[in-house]
C-alpha positions in Angstrom: 0.0 0.0 0.0 1.4 3.4 -1.0 1.8 6.3 1.5 -1.1 8.1 -0.1 -3.3 5.0 0.3 -2.2 4.7 4.0 -3.2 8.3 4.7 -6.5 7.9 2.8 -7.3 4.7 4.9 -6.6 6.6 8.1 -9.1 9.3 7.0 -11.8 6.6 7.3 -10.9 5.8 11.0 -11.0 7.5 14.4 -7.6 8.9 13.7 -9.3 11.5 11.5 -11.2 12.8 14.5 -8.1 12.9 16.7 -6.2 14.8 14.0 -9.2 17.2 13.5 -9.1 17.9 17.2 -5.4 18.8 17.1 -6.0 21.1 14.2 -8.7 22.9 16.1 -6.4 23.3 19.0 -3.7 24.8 16.8 -6.3 27.2 15.2 -7.4 28.1 18.7 -3.9 29.1 19.7 -3.7 31.2 16.6 -6.5 33.4 18.0 -4.8 33.9 21.4 -2.4 36.6 22.5 1.4 36.6 22.2 2.1 35.1 25.6 0.2 32.0 24.6 2.2 31.8 21.4 5.3 32.1 23.5 4.4 29.2 25.7 4.1 27.1 22.5 7.4 28.4 21.4 8.9 27.1 24.6 7.4 23.7 23.9 9.0 23.6 20.4 12.4 24.7 21.8 12.2 21.8 24.2 11.4 19.2 21.5 14.8 19.6 19.8 16.7 16.3 20.3 14.0 15.3 22.8 10.6 13.5 22.6 7.5 15.5 21.9 5.4 13.6 24.5 7.8 14.2 27.3 8.1 17.9 26.3 4.3 18.1 26.4 4.3 16.8 30.0 6.9 19.3 31.0 5.0 22.1 29.3 1.9 21.2 31.2 3.9 21.0 34.5 5.6 24.4 34.1 2.8 26.3 32.4 3.1 30.1 32.8 6.3 29.6 34.7 8.1 29.8 31.3 7.2 33.5 31.5 8.4 34.2 35.0 11.2 31.8 36.1 14.7 33.1 35.9 17.1 31.0 33.8 18.7 29.2 36.8 15.3 28.3 38.3 14.0 27.1 34.9 17.1 25.0 34.3 16.7 23.3 37.8 13.0 22.7 37.0 13.7 21.3 33.6 16.3 18.9 35.1 13.9 17.8 37.8 11.3 17.0 35.2 13.7 14.9 33.2 14.7 17.1 30.2 17.8 15.9 28.5 19.3 19.4 28.0 18.0 21.6 30.9 20.7 24.2 30.9 20.7 25.0 27.2 16.9 24.9 26.9 16.6 27.2 29.9 19.1 29.6 28.3 17.3 29.6 24.9 13.9 30.2 26.5 15.2 33.0 28.7 16.7 34.7 25.7 13.5 34.3 23.7 11.5 35.9 26.5 12.2 39.3 25.1 9.6 38.5 22.4 7.0 37.0 24.7 4.7 40.0 24.7 4.9 40.7 20.9 5.8 37.5 19.0 2.4 37.3 17.4 2.4 40.9 16.4 5.9 40.5 14.9 5.1 37.4 12.9 1.6 38.1 11.6 2.5 40.8 9.0 5.3 38.6 7.6 4.8 36.3 4.6 5.2 32.5 4.7 9.0 32.5 4.1 9.7 35.5 6.3 8.0 34.0 9.3 10.2 31.0 9.4 13.4 32.9 8.6 12.7 35.3 11.4 12.3 32.5 13.9 15.5 30.7 12.8 17.4 34.0 12.8 16.1 35.5 16.1 15.3 32.5 18.4 18.2 30.6 19.9 17.8 26.8 19.5 15.4 27.0 16.6 16.2 25.4 13.3 13.9 24.8 10.4 12.2 21.9 12.0 11.5 23.7 15.3 10.4 26.9 13.6 8.1 24.9 11.3 6.7 23.0 14.3 6.0 26.3 16.1 4.3 27.8 13.1 2.1 24.7 12.6 1.2 24.6 16.3 0.1 28.3 16.1 -2.3 27.6 13.2 0.0 28.0 10.1 -0.3 24.8 8.1 2.0 25.4 5.2 5.2 24.1 6.7 6.5 20.5 7.0 7.9 19.4 10.3 10.8 17.1 9.2 12.1 15.1 12.2 13.7 11.7 12.3 10.3 9.9 12.4 9.3 11.6 9.1 12.7 10.9 7.5 12.6 7.3 8.5 9.1 6.9 7.0 10.0 8.7 3.8 13.1 6.5 3.4 11.1 3.3 4.0 8.6 4.4 1.4 11.6 5.1 -1.0 10.6 8.7 -1.4 14.0 10.0 -0.2 17.4 8.7 0.8 17.8 9.7 4.5 20.4 12.6 4.6 23.3 12.5 7.0 22.8 16.2 7.7 19.6 18.2 7.4 20.9 21.5 6.0 18.5 24.3 4.9 18.7 23.3 1.3 18.1 19.6 2.1 15.2 20.5 4.4 13.5 22.6 1.8 14.0 19.9 -0.9 12.3 17.3 1.4 9.6 19.8 2.3 8.9 20.2 -1.4 8.4 16.5 -1.8 6.0 16.5 1.2 4.1 19.4 -0.2 3.6 17.5 -3.5 2.3 14.6 -1.5 0.0 16.9 0.5 -1.3 18.3 -2.8 -2.2 14.8 -4.0 -4.2 14.3 -0.8 -5.7 17.8 -1.0 -4.6 18.8 2.5 -2.0 21.2 3.9 1.4 19.8 4.5 1.3 20.7 8.2 -1.7 18.5 8.7 -0.3 15.7 6.6 2.5 15.6 9.1 0.1 14.5 11.8 -1.0 11.5 9.6 2.6 10.6 8.8 3.6 10.8 12.5 0.7 8.5 13.3 1.8 6.0 10.6 5.3 6.0 12.0 4.6 6.2 15.8 1.0 5.3 16.4 0.5 8.6 18.2 -1.3 11.9 17.4 0.7 14.5 19.4 1.4 18.1 18.5 
């Protein structure tokens, strides 16, 4: 069964409802103020070289503490909650806090390319994957979140050869392939990611 067939089959199951719920959550965050966007930014910073489900639990535990804890307190808290890189992630989040009150207002006027480039340029700890993840989770569905799960799946399906290093040009080339796949399925690539993640992991996270 092709990858397109697998996704189409999932659209006939309860996975469709779970993914629809996630999409509604992302769209809801899009309507909220900058500080709520910042909390999602913190989650995406934490997911780099770490698991999304564990980062979700840490996000729920710390909550608005991401806005108020100093760097040392945040590092201690992240370590106690089991983050793999507590010191660097606390440092990145503390640096990003200068945009906590205005990140939505900064990003909204920018076009699709400019939004992601701004995040990669201005937010420590954000590469193309993390920036795309953040944009998708704040209701922007035109970006592919290319992590190792997606790379493994695309290699198994013989769509790509898994790269040794995910440079900007390689990321954009793989994203183009995913966008073509999404077009065949008549869905945004950021939503396709949720289906591909489920195929590879059996989970619908964020």
